[in-house]
N, C-alpha and C positions, 0 to 999 in steps of 0.2 A: 148134790147135782146128779141129774139122771144121765143115763147112757146117751151119747149123741145119736141123732137121727138125721139121715141124709135125705134131702128133698131136691127136686129139680122142677123149675117152672119155665115156661116159655114166655119171654117178654119181647114182643115185637119181632118174633122170628129168631131171637137170640136166646139160647138156653142159659139159665142161671142155676148152677148147682151150689147148694149151701148145706152146712151142718147146723142143726138146731141142738142147743144145749139148754136144758131147763134148770133153774135153781130158785129156791124159795126166797133167796135174798134179793132178787130183782123185782121191781115193780113195773118196769117198762122193757121194751125190746131194744137191744143194742146190736148193731150190725158192724162188723169189721171186715175189711178186705185186705189181704196180704198175699205174699208169695205162696202161702200154704192153701189159699182159697178164701171162700166166703164163710164166715163164722157168725152165727146168730145166737145171742144169749137172750133167753126169754123167761118170764115168770113161770113157775111150775104149774099154775092153773090156766095157762094159755094153751088151747088146743092147736093142732096143726093148721087148721083153716085160718085162725086168727093170726098166727105167725106169718103164714104165707101172704096174707093180705098186707101186712106191714112190709115184707120184702118186695112185693109187687109195687107198692106205692113208692118205694125207694129204688125201683128198677133202674131209672136213668143214671142215678148216682152210682149204683153198683157197677153198671156197665162201664161208666167213665173210669172208675177206679181200676177195674180189671184191665182196661185198655192201657192205662198208665203203667201197670206192672208188666204187661206183655211187651211194651216198648223197650223195656230194659233187658229183655231176653231171658226170663226165667229166674229160678232160684239163685240167690247170690252165693259166691264161694265163701266158705268158712275160713277165716284167717287166724293163725296162731301167732304170727309175727315172731318167728324163730328162724335161726340160720338155715339156709337151704330152700326156703320158700321162694316162689317165683312171683315177681311183680312186674308190671309193664309200664312203659313210657313211650308214647307215640308208636305203639305196636311192637316195640322191641322188648324182649324178655330179659330181666335182670334177676340175679340171685341175691337174696338178702344175707348179709353177714352181720351178725350181732357181735359187738366187741365190748366185753366188760372193761371198764376203765375207771380206776379210782378217782381220777380228776374230773370226770364228766359230771356236770350238774344238770344240764339241759340236753336232751337227745336231739341231734340234728342229722338229717339224712344227707349223704353225699353220694354222687354217682361216680364210680371209678371203674373204667373198663366195662366189664359185664356184671359188675356188682353194685348193689346198694349197700353202703356201709352205715351201720347204726350203732354209735357208741352209747353205752348205758352205764349207770353207776354200778360198780362191782357188787355192792351190797344190796342192790334192789331185788325185791321179790319178783317172781315170775309175772304176777298180775301187774305190778308197777311197771315192769319192763314192757309188757304188752301194751299197756295204756300209753306209755311214753313213745313207743315206736309208732303206734297207730297215729297219735297226734303229730309226730314229726313227719310222717308220710303225707298226711292231709295238708300240712303247711307247705311241704316241698311241691306236691302236685299243684296246689292252688296257685303258688307263686309262678310256676311255669305256665299254667293255664292263663293267668293274667297277662303273661308276656305274649303268648301265641294267639289266643282267640281274637283279640282286637285286630291283629294284622290280617287274619283270615277273613274276618267280617268286612274289613275294608276292601280286600281283593274281590270278594263276592259282590259287594255293592258296586264296585267299579264295573264289573261285568254286566250288571243290570242297568248301569247308568244312573244310579241313585246316590244320594249323600251317604256318607259313612255313618252307620248307626252307633248309638251308645251300647257298650257291651258291659254286662256285669257277670262276674263269675260267682255262682251261687252253690249252695249245698242243698240239693234236692234228690231224694232217694227214688223218685218215681218217674222222672222225665230227664231226657238228655238236654232239652232246651225248650224255650218258649219265647214268644214275642208279645209284649203287652200293647195296649192301645196307644201308648205314648211313643211307640217305636223303639223301645229299649229291648235289646236281646238279653235274655238270661240263659246262661250256659252252665251246665253241670260240670264242676271241676273234675269229676271222674272221667269225663270224656277225653282228657289229656292222656289217658292210658291207651287209647285206641290209635290205630294207624292214622296218619294224617289224612288219608283219603276218606276215612270215616268221619274225622273231625270236620273236614270240608263239607261232607254231605249234611251233617246236622246244622252247620253254620249256614250253608246255602239254603236249606229248608226254612230256617227262621228268617233269613234275609228276604226270601220271597214273600214271607208274610207281611213285609213292609208294603208290598204292592197289593196283596190280596190277603185279608185276615182269615179267610176260611180256606177249605180245600176244594175250591171250585176248579173248573177246567182251566180257567185263566191262571190259577196258581200253579197247577201241574205243568202247563205250557211254559211258564216262566222258569220253573225249576229245570225242565228238560232242556231249555235253551242254553243254560249255563252248565248243565251237568247231564249230558245225554245218557250216561250209564247209572243214573241215580238208583234204579231199581236193584241192580246187583249190589250196590253199596248198602242198601237197606237190608238185603238178605244177609250180607256179611256182618253187619252190626247186630242183627238178630242172633247170629251164631256166637259172636264173641262177647256180647254185652254183659252176660252174667259174670265174666271174669273180672270185670271192673267195678262190681258192686260189692262193697263191704263197709 
């Protein structure tokens, strides 16, 4: 593999910066978009112009992917799942306490005061402990999201005078929420870590898509009607979002 080369193109007024890496093992160009940026893997005999042409052709897709990652507020926090780490629930910070226990078979998270308690098998390796605690957190957060999100969706729908939508709690690493053409709201379980005011913003945003499926003036007027301060909530979510992605 050759040394990476950085290129920037203008696509409809939007700059796209990407790194080109060439290798003899590839026969076609592959583009990936992540928190670290846009990476292009190309065959070693492809010159820059040929690679840029492929990236330009994929420009709309690249910009959509970049927008998805920006929505979540930057690079995620690296978690070790050890005692003393901070985790959030509805905006409140809790400290993790890992408790080795010879009788523990399955790790389950419990909240106690300002702590998240995670019992783990005493003889488990560090890697097994980390995997068990990560899985236990996901289960705990998702269960609480499934309890809170439908209630918030019902409240926002009532403010707009529309029927209560179906809500599904999903695992998606690039978006806080979405609304499909059938009127189902899909909300990222990680959102339950954010303060309720930010949960309400994402829910209100998606509920408004039940009236208007795009971001037209009508959509923003509907959102402003039920949440006049939505812009400040967007900024706050941009600031905090990276804390909830792991």
